[in-house]
N, C-alpha and C positions, 0 to 999 in steps of 0.2 A: 401467215405462218412463220415467216422468217423473223418478223418482229417479236412474235411470241417466243420463238426459240432463243433469240438474243436476250430478251428480258429474263427468260428462265435461267440462262447462264449468268447474267449479271447479278440477279438477286439470289442466286443459289446459296450464297454464304453470308447474306446480310442479316442473319438472326443469330449467328454464333459469334459471341464476343471473345471467344478464346482464340487469341491471335496465334498461339503455337500450333493449333490444329489445322490451320489454313494451308492447303496445298495449292501452290500456284499452277495455273493451267497454261502458262505461256513460257517460252524458252528463256534461258538464263543469259543468252547473248543476243538480245533484241537489236534490230537495226536502228541506228541512230536516227535515220529519217522517220522511221515509224514512231519513235518516242517523240520526236519533234512535232510530228503531225498530231499526235494525241494531245500534247501540251497546247498546240494551237487551237484545237477543237475546244478544249476546256476554257481557254482564256477568251476566245471569241464567241463562245456559246453555240457552236455548230460547225459543220463542214462548209467551207467557202471555196469557190472555184475561181481561179484566175485565168484570163484569156491569154494564151501565148501560143506560138506556132511550133515550139520545140517539142518534137515527138519523142525525144530521147531523154533518158535519165542523165544525171550528172556524170555518170561513168560511161555514157555513150550507149548504154544498153536500153533497149525498149522492152516493156513488159509490165508486169503488175507492180503498182506502187501504192502508197498510202499506208493504211494500218494493216499490216499483214499478220494474221493471227493463225498460228498453228496450234490446234488443240492437242495437248499432250495425251498420249495414249492411243491416238488414232492417226490416220493418214490424211484425213480431209483438212484442207486449209481454206479458210474463207478469205479471199483476197479482195480488198476494197481498194481499187486503184483508179486513177484518172488518166485516160489517154485521149488526147485531142478534145479536151473540154467535155469529156464524158466519163462516167464511172463504169467500170466493167466488173462483172462477177467472174471469178475464175477459180479453177481448181489446179493446184500445182501438180497434180498427178496426171493431168491430161491437158490438151490444148483448150484454151478458153475462147469463147466467142464474144464479141462485143455486143453491147446492148444499144439499141437504137436510142439516140438522144431525144430528149423532150424539151420543149421550150419553156418550161416553168419549173421553179423550185421554191419551196417554202421553208424558211428558216424558223427554228423555234426560239423560245425565250433564252436570254443569257442566264448564266448561273448566279448573277448578283442582281440586286434591286436596281435595274436600269431599264430603259425602254426597249421594246422589241427591236432586235437587229434583223433587218431584212436585206437580202442582196439577190437581185435577180440576175440570172445568167441566161445567155442565149442557148445554152446546152445543159441539160440535166437528165438524170436517169429517171424515166417515168416509172411510177408505181412504187418501187422499192424505196428509194430515198424520199419520196413524197410521204410514205408511211413512217419511215424512220424519223423524219424531222417533225412530222405532225405529232407523233407519239413521244417526242423528246427522248429519242434513243441515242442520238449521236454523242451528246456529252456524257450520259451514263456509261455508254459503251467505251468511250475514250478513258474515262476515269477508272473503269473496271480494268482496262488493259494496263493502265499506268500502275495500279495497285499490284496486279499480278507480276509485272516486270520488276517492281521495286522489291517485292518479297523474294523473287526468284534468285537474285544474285547480287553480289557486291558490284559487279561490273555495271549492271543495269542501274543501280542506285547512283553510281558515280556519274553516269551519263545523264540521268534525270537531274542530278544536282548541277551539272555543267550547263544543261539546256535551260533549266529554271533556276538560275543562280540567285535571283531575288526572291524566290518562293512565291511568286505571284500566282502561278497556276494552282498551287496547292491552296493558297488563300482563297482563290475563286471557287475551288471545289468545296472547301469547308463552308463557304457562305451560300452555296447553291440551295435552291428551294427543294430539289428532289432528295428524297431520303437516301437512294442508292449512291448518289453523288457525294453526299455528306459522309456516308459510311466508307466508301472507297477512298475519299479524300483523307479521312482520318487514318486509313490503313497506310496510305502513301506517307503521310506525315510521321506516323509511328515508325515505319521502316527507316526513314531518313534520320529520325532522332535517335534511334537505337544504334545506328552505325557511327561508332566513335571516330572513325577515320574521316568522316565528312565534315566540312566546315559548315557551321550553322548559317542558315539563311537569315538575312536581316529582318525578314518578316515573321520570324518565329513568335514574337510577342503578339502579332495579329493572329497567328494560328491559335495561340493560347486563348485569346479572348473569344474567337469564333467557336472553338471546341467547348469552352465552358458554357457559352450561350446555347449551343446545340444540346449539350448534356442537360442543362436546366429545362429547356423546352421539351426534350424527349421524356424526361422524368415526369414533367407536369402532364404530358399526354399518355403516360403509362408505357412508353416505348423503352423498356429497361435495357434491351440489348443494345440499342443505339446509344442510350445514355452511358452505358458501361464502356462501350468502345470509345466514345468521345472523352469520357472522364479519364480513362487509363492513358490515352494519348496526351490529354491535357497535363496529366501528372508528369509525363516524360518531358514535356516542354518546360515545366516548372523546374525540374531537376537540372536540365541542360542549360537553361538560359536565365540568368539573374534578372534581366530586364523584364522577363515575364512575371517574376515575383512582384516587381514594383507596380506593374500594370494591374495585377490582380489585387494587391493591397489597396490600390486607389479606387478600383471600379468593380471588382468582382466578388467581394466578400458576401454581398447580399445574395448573389446567385449560388454560391457554395452553400449558404445556409438554407436556401430554398430547396436545393437537392437533398440536403441532409434531412430536412423536415419531411420531404415527400417520401423518402425511403425509410423513415424512422421505424415503422412497424413491418418492414419487408425483411423477414429473416433470410430470404434467399439472396439478398443483395449484400452479402458480407464483403465481397470484393470491392463494391462501390464505397462502402463505409470505410474500408481500409484505405482506398485511394484518397478519400476526403481527409481522413486522419493524417496521412502522410503529407498531404498538401498543406494542411494547417500547421503541422510541425515545421515545415520548411519556412512558412511565414513567421513563426515564432522564433525560429533560429536566427533571424536577422539581428543586426545590431540594435535596431529600434524596435521594441516590442509593440504589439498591437495595442490600440488604445484601451483604456479601462472599459469604455462602453462596449467595444467589440468583444473584449474578453468576457464581459458579463453576458452578452448575447449568446456566446458560444458555450458558456458554462453548462447550461441545461442539456445541450446536445452532447457534450463530452461526457457528462455524468450518465446519460442514457446509454451511450456506447459502453461505458465502463460496466454497467450492470446488465448488458445484453449478452446472454450466454451464447448467442448465435454468431457473434463477431469473432474475428481471428485474434490470435494472441498479439499480433502486431498492432491491431487496432486498440486492443486493451492497453498495451504498454505505452502506445503513443498518446492515448487519452490521459493516462496517468502523468506522463511527462509534461504535457501541455498544461494540465491543471496545476501541477507543481510550479511550472513557470509563472502562471498567473498569480499564485500565492506569493512567490518570491518577488515578482515585479511590483505588486500593489499592496502588499503588507496588510495594514489595518483595514483598508477599505475592502479587502477580499475576505474578511472574516465570515460574512454570510455564506460564501462559497465553501470555505473550509469546514464550517459547522454543518452546512447542508450535506457535504460529502460524508462526514461522520454520521449524521443522522440517517442517511440512506444505507450506509453499511450496517448500522445497528438494526434498521428495519429489515434488511435482507437476512441477517442472522436470526432475528426473531421469527421471520417467516419460514426460514429453513428448519428451525427447531420444531415449529408447529407441524410442518409437512412431514418431518421425520417421525414425529410422535403419531401422526395419523397413519403412516405407512407401516409402523412397527408391528411385527407379528405378535409380540407379547406386550401386554400392557404393563407399565411400570408399577411396581408394588408400592402402594401408598405408605406402608409402614416403614419402608426403607428410608432412612433419613437423607441419604444422598439424593433421592428423587425429590424430597421436600426442599432441599437446598436448591436443586436445579429449578424447581418450580418457583421458588422465591426469587432467584436471580432473574428468571424470565419475566416474572411479574414486575419486578423493580425496573428492568430494562424497558418495558413497555411504558411505564410512567416517565422514565427519563427521556425516552424518545419523544413523547408529547411535549415535555419541557424544552427539549432541544429544538424541535420544530417551531415552537412558539418563539424561542430566542432568535432563530433565523429570520422569521417573518418580521419581528419587531425591529431588529437591527437593520434589515433591508429597508423597512419603512422609514426609519430615522435617516439613513444615509441617502435615500432617494428624495428628490425635490418634488415628486408627484405622489398622489394618492394611489397606492398600488391596487386598491380595490375599486377604483373608479372605472376600470376598463381601458384606460389609456395605456398604450404600449410604452413600456419603459425597458431599459436594457435587461433587467432581471425578470421580466414578465414570464418568459419561457421557463426559466429556472424555477420560479415559484409556482408554475403550473404542475410541477411534479408532486405526487403525493409523498409524504403527508403535508407538504407546505400548502397545497391548494386548499385543503379543508381548513387548515389553521387560518389562512388568509381570509377565507370566507366567513369564519366565525369571529374574526377579530373585531373588537369594539372600536370602530373608526372615529366615532364622535368624541369619545373620551378615553383615548388610549392610556394605559397605565404607564407610570414612569419606568424607564428602562435605561440602564447604563452599561459601561464596560464591565463592571463587576458582576452584574447579572448575566451578561453574555459569557464571561469567563467561567462562572459557576456552572452554567448549563454545559459548557464544553467539558469541564472537569467531570461532571456526573456521567456524561456520555462515554468518556474514555474509561472511567472506572467500570461502568456497566459492561462495556465490550470486553474488558479484561476478565471480569468475573465469568462471562459467558464462555470464553474461549480458553481460559487458563488450563483446563484439563481435557480439552476437546481438540484433538489433532486435525480433524476435518474442518472444524470452525477456524482454526488458525490458518490452514491453507487457503480457505475461502477468503478471509479478510486480507490475506497477503495478496491474493489475486486481484482484489478490489483496490489495491494501491494504498492500503493503510500505512505501509512502511514509509512511503514518500510523504504522506500527510503527517505522520509522527515526526519525521525528520524536520519538517518545517516548524512544527510546534516546539521541538527541542532547540533548534538553532535560531528561531525567530523571536521577535518581541512584539507581536501584534497587539496583545492586550495591554502591555505597558504603554504603547503608542496611542491606543484608543483612549486610555485614561488621561494621557498627557493632552490629547486633543480636546477632551471634555474639560479639563482644567483650564486650558487656554481659552476655549470658548466662554467658559464661565467668567474668567477674569476680564475678557473683553466686554461681556455684558455688564459686569460689575462697574467697569470704567464708565460705560455709557450711562448707567444708572446714577453713579456718583456725579457725573458731569451735569446730568439733567435733573438731579434731585432738587426738590424744593424743601419745604419745611417738613414734608411727610417723612416720619421716621421709618414707616413700614416699607417704603419703596427702597430704602437703602439697606434693608436687612432681609431681602428675599432669599430664602434658602437655595433656590434654584440658581441664583447668580453668585453664590459663594464658592470660590475655588476650593476652599477647605472642605466643602461638603462632598467632593468627588471621592468615591470610595476606591480603595486600592484593590485591583482584581487579584485573585489567587493564582497568579502566573506560576509561582514556584511549585505549587501543588499540581498544577497541570503538567508541568515538565516532569515531576516525580512519577506521576501515573503514566505519562507517555513513555518514560524510561522503563517502567515495569512491562508495558505491553511490547515494547521493542525487545526486551529481554526474552519474553515468551516467544516472539517471532524469530529471534536470532538463531534458534535451533533448526529452522527450516533451511534446506540446502539453497534454495533460490534467494532467500533473505540474506544468507551468509555472503553469497556472491555479490549481491547488490551493495551491502555495507562495505565489504572489502574494496570494491571498485570505487567507492566514494571517498577520496582522500580528504576532502574538506570535513566530511562527517567524522571520519576516523580521528582526525586531528582534534576535533572538538571533543569527542568522547575521551581521548587521552588527557586532554587539558582539564576537562571537568573532573575526571577520576583522580588525577594527580594534584588538583587544587591550583593549577596554573591560571585559571580564570575564576571569577566569583561564582562558585558552585557550592553554596553553603549547606545544601541539603545532603546529609550523609547517606540517605537512601538513594538519592539520585547518583551520587558518586559511586556507590556500590553497583547500581544498575549499569552505569557506564563501563566499569571495569569488567563486569560479568559479560556484557555484550562483546567486548573485545576478546575476552577469553573464549567465548563461544564461536566467534566468527573466524579467528585466526588459528584455527586448528582443523585439519582435514583428517578424515579417517576412511578406512575401507568400508564399503557398504555392508559386508558380511559381519562387521563388528557392531552393527546397530543392534539395539536390544530387541528381543522378540516382543510380540504383543502380549497383553495380559496384565493382570494386576501385579503379579510377581514374576518379572522376567528372570531368566537364568542368571544366577549370581556370578558365575565364572565369566559369562559373556560380558557382563557389566564391567568387571575389573580387567578384562583383556582389552577393553576399549582404549584406543590411543588418546582420545580427547574426552575430558570430562564435560558433562552437559549441565550447566547451571540454569535452573528454572527460577521462577519468581518467588519461591518460598525461601530461598537462601540469600543471605547478605554477607558480604565481607566486612569485617569490623575495621579493617585498615585498607581501604581501596586505594589509598595514595601510593602504596607500595607498587613498584613496577610489575609488568607482566612476568618478568623472570622469576619472581618469588613464587608465583602460583604454579605449582607443579601438576603434571598429569598423573594418571594412575600408576605409571611404571617408573616414576621418579625422574623424568626428563623435564628440563625447563623449557619454556617457550623462548626462542631467541628472536632477535630483531635483525635479520640478515639483509632485508631489502627495504628497510623502513624509509619512508619519505617524511620528513618533518617529525620523526619519532612517533608516527601514528600507525604504523603497520608492521607486520612481521613476516618472516619467511613462511612460505606455504609449507604446511606440514608442521612447522614450528617446533622442531625437535633439535635439541643440542645436548648431547650427553656430557658435555664438560661442565654444565651448570653456569655458563656465562655466555655473553653475546659472542657469536662466532666472528662478527665483523670487527671486533675491537679486541685484539689479542692482548693489548697492553692495559686494558681497562676492565679487569675482572670484576664481576658484581660483588658489591660489599655485603650483599644479603645471602646468608647461608640457607640452603634448602631446609625447610621445616622438618622436624623429626616427629612431630605430633600435631594432630588436629584437636582443637578445643571448640566444642559446639555448644552454644547457649540456647536453651529452650525455655521460653516464657510460660507464664501460667494464665489463669483466668483474666480476661480483658487486658492482658499485658501486651507488650509489643517487642519487636526484635531489638529495639534500642532503648525505649522508654523504661523497660523493666530493669535495665542494668545501669541506672544512673546513680550518682551519689546523692545522699540526702543531707539536709541541714541538721536534722535530728532524727532519732530512731522511732519517734511516735508520730502518727499521722496527724496532719493538720488540714486534712481535706475538708472542703466546704460541704455544706449540706447537699445531700443527694444520694442516689443509689451507689452502691459499691462499684458498679460498672464504670463509674467515672473516676474512681480513686486512682487507679494505676495509670490512667492517662495523664493525670496532672502531677502525680508525685514525682519529685526530682526532675521536673521538666527543664528547670534552669541549670541543672547540675551537669556534671561531666559523665560521659559513658565510660565507667571505670575499666571494663575489659579493653576498650579501645585506647584509652589514655595511659592507664597504669599497668595493666597486666601485659600488654604487648611489649612495653619497655622492660618490665621486670622478668619476663619469661619469653625471650626472643626465639627460643627453640621451636615455638609452636606457631601454627597458622590459626587465626581466630575467625570463626563464623558464627552467625546467629540465624535462627529460623523464625518464621511466622506461620501462624495458623489461626483460623477464626474460632473464637470461643466467646460465648455470651452467657451471662448468668441466667437471663430470662429470654424468652422468645419475642419479647416486645421490641427488641433492637435488632432483629434479623436472625436468620437461620444459622445454625452451626452444626458441625459434624460430631458424632459421638466418638468416644475414645478410640475404638478400633479403626474407624475410617480415617481419622486424623493420623494415626500411627502408620497406616498403610500408605497414605499419601506421602508422609515425610520419609518413610523408608525408601520408597521408589526414588524420590528426588535426591536424597542423600547419597544413595549408592550410585545413581547416575552421575553425580558430581564427584565421585571418587572418594567420598567419605567412607572409611573402613579399609582403604588400601594401605594405611599406616595406622599406628596406634591412635586411638581417639578417646577423649574424655568428654562426657556430657555434663554440663553445668545447668541445673534446672531450678525452676521456681514453681511452687504450688503444683497445679495440675500438670505442668511440664514434666515433672518427675514420673508421673503415671504414664504419660505419653511415651517417654523413653523406655520404661519398663515393658509396656505393651509392644513397642517396636522391637525390642530384643527378643521377646517371646515369639513374635511373628517371624523374625529372622531365623530362629531355631526351626520353626515349623516349615519354612520354605527354603531351607538349606542355604541361607546366606551365611555360610560358615566364616568367611573372611571378615565380614562385618561384625559378626558376633564375637569372634576370637580376638579381634583387634580392639574391641571396646574394653579398655583397661581400667577405667575409673568412672564413678558416678558421684556427682555432688548434688545434694538435695537441700534446697532452701524451703523450709515449711511445706514439705510434700505430705499430702494426706494419705499416707500409705494404707491406713485402715478406714478412710472416710473423713468427711469434713462436716462440722456443724453448719457451716454456710450452705452446704448442699442439702442438709436436712431441712433447713428453714423454708426454702421456696416450695418444697413438696408439701409441707404442712400449711403453707399459705398460698396454695396453688391458684386460688381465685385472684390473688393480688399479683403474684410474681410470674405465674405460668412458666415453669422451669424449662430450660433448653435441654435437648437430649444429652448433651455432653455433661451436664451437671448431674443427671440421674445416676450415673455410674460412680459418683463420688460420695454417695450416701454412706453413712456409718454402717459397718458390718457387711458391706457388699462382698459376696463370695468371689466375685471376679478380682477384686483388689487383693484378697487373701491369696488367691492362686498366683497372681503376678508376683507378690512379695515372696512366696515360697520359691518361685523359679529363680529370682535374683539371689535369694539367700543361698541356694545350692551352689551357684556359680561363685559367690563370694567365699563360701566355706572351702571351696576347692582351690582358692588362690588365683582364680581366673580374672578377678577384678577387685578393685578397692572401692570402698564406699565412705563418703563423708556426709553427715546430715547436720542441718541447723534447725533449731526450734525457736519459735517466737515465744514471748512471755507476756505481752500486753494485749489487751482487747483492741479491736479495730472498729472504727465507726462504720456502721452499715447504712442506717437511715437516721437522719437527724434534722431538726429544724422545722418539723411539722407541728406547729402549735406548741413548741417547747418539748415535744416528745422525742426521745432519742433511743436508738437501738445500737448497742455495741456488743461485740462478742469476740471470743477467742476462736478464730476461724479454724486453725489446726492445732489442737492441744498437743502437749508434748508426747502423750501416749500414742498419738497417731503420727507425729513427726519423726519418731524414732522407729525404724523398721525392725529393730531387734538384732542388728548386726552392724559391724563397722563402727566408725567413730561418731560421736554425738557432741555437738557444740551448742550450748544454750546461750542465746543472745539476750543479755539483760536489757530491760526497758525497750524492747523492740516489738512492734506489731507485725502483722502478717504482710502488709504491703511493703514495709521497709526492711524486711529481713534480708533481702538480696541487694540492699542499697547501703553500702558502707559510708560512714562519715569521713573517714580518712584511711590511710594505708595501715594504720595501727589497729583499726577496727577488726575484731575477730572474723567478721564476715568476709573480709578481704585477706587478711594475713594468713588465716588458716587455709583458705583456698589456695593461695600461692604456695604455701608449704606443702600442701597435698599434691599439687602438680609437680613440684620439684622432686618429691619423694617417688612418684610414679616414674618420672624421667630417669632418675638415678637407678631405680630398680630395673628398668627396661635396659638401660645401657649396660648394667652389670650382667644381666642375663645374656646379652649378646656378645660379651667378651669371650674370646676363645679359651 
């Protein structure tokens, strides 16, 4: 009965790994002799009795000795003492009677893997201790007592530390075969490690090894409470003792992985996953990173944690941090991991979209073009996902020295067992694998980033989800790294070495010296610049999220790179990437009150938008002069952003407000840039672009090669200068210049596009969020862009965007089809060939919608609320040519459609539709008249504001 009662007490808390809930049952001022006796029992594996004649204690008092345990909350005390070679049972509340000694005693096994320790004594307690020892109660009892004492008080812990200075007793307990001893040994170790006032025992690394082994064995046997207790204490030993990290790096990584794999699908073991993640981060934080092979073995586990919704935020952030470290440490050889990370994010978003569609209460209307675009984006993303998964498997196969499909375990085996890589690997043609190089790998990465940006550009939930999945850290690595350039360089080097061997061993055979695979010049250049551009776009989208802002601002290295790229201090030749970098900095270095955020809905309240302290730049806008410093780009209320606490000129003061218009930290160095008095926004037309449409041309007639008109504006003026950026910014410095982009296609063969109204709605939201309309604004448009702006003004009127509407003081139309276009008529008449896009249908001649919009703008112009300048083409434009000598040319926007019936009209001689917005030089009417028009509006505005 006593054995059962003792074991019930000992095991009462051995299933609750929550250390904070444990209530010690023993006093906080334990007798030192009792602690010493317990430590002796643990170390020697049982209670041993020495023969001596001294009947008194050290202090001369006789009575109960040994492990004296008073159970808190009651009066009974179980006293185990030895008097004259015998143990006595006593009660401190009344006199105790001795127990007749017995002539035999049986000792139980020691707590470590050693032979049985037996010691016979001439005197022993009959019955009770015979059972206690045979049932292995002595050591569990002593360990339980030691754990209770350790948790009870600082005083007890200091005495334990003093009596067990080498930590041997704790080590013995941790290595014991009994579960209860392991458990309470871990509790003692944890209590000692948590006490920062105690000196670490020299055997802490041994504790660490034993705890990890116990956690691994317990997890394997399904004893998760013991595994959790051991693992949490193991983590403490890792945090407190650097030697423990060295030991685990050398001998314990395989045990950590075995635990991680065992609890992989255990949603209830979030705390264990967190402990493993923190442990791994401690190992990666060392001066020497883990080996490439170890990093590859852990990559699959880390990615599973990242996508496991049951894990804690700490586990999620730690997994992102470690994965980022792997990419930084191993560069090009880590590309399969970075691509796999992106592929899994893309797969997650596609799955979330499908789930959301299935749970939706209302089915999407198929006739609404926005739904068609979303469906097109999802379908394209699925195809890209398959390509990206294939790229991951192929590159991993090339980089590995083993056949990944042979079943042999290689470092990336676990990573490649995740879907969609497992299916791709299974279906891979291993006998005759296709050629694959760095350019192919980079192309797949580029498509993946583009697909993810398209899916999330207008979806706030999607943006938050991919940010939670660590995409921001992945994009940072892509922007700052050069993995694909290095991959191509490695390929070129390998090819040159092969070529050297071939040349050295070549005989008369001409073919052997001309193998294409061994020619360094055959190595293709990966599209690394395009990858960075689209990574910049996605970061711009994510930079509006509060957590993303904090992460970017805290990363001084990244901020410095963004500033240097935007200002041209480093080779960043892509103007779009420069603009994205500047917009990211503008987004993150400005804070605002939460009640200033726009309300939800397609048309948020206009006044709320303009009361916003910080403009919000989305991916549809570009700065034509991103090299200009942050001080030039003002917020909605006319305050510049200052650089009060910048380090390396890469960051700005929180809040970023300086009403003086100059840096507050440099009183003697006022900014040479005056605040802009006007915004000039360029809006391209069909198949145009935010920069390509506004380049100079060598001549005014198109020399486009054969092909559909959809390719014309992509190529026209590509080698020229972007005249608003180079010419107009210098000739008209009073303004800030921006340009927008939106998707338009002539036909549906090349992808979905939005109709006029939805394009205008999207641009109106993004322009007002960016502060456009808070000061006078002039829109310069080409072709369909003019109709987009007219529709935008009409919607601003309907939705009370009065400030935006009233501050729009001028419109410039280059070949705008105010009353429809012959080009739009053609695909509807040849629908079987061209299959017109929805945005084109609204441009047909005689469209009542176009007439309504034109009347709206006419009324505002007649009231003197805005000025209008129109340009008209005069030459036909090649549409389709080169097919068997057959050619089709037409005047896309005739003069009767290019002139709206009000404002100024300029006819451009010998100019076709494509080149009407591309001046040859500064004397060209298409430039000179526009500059004069802007200057006239500015003078009129200034005159009107004079007192």
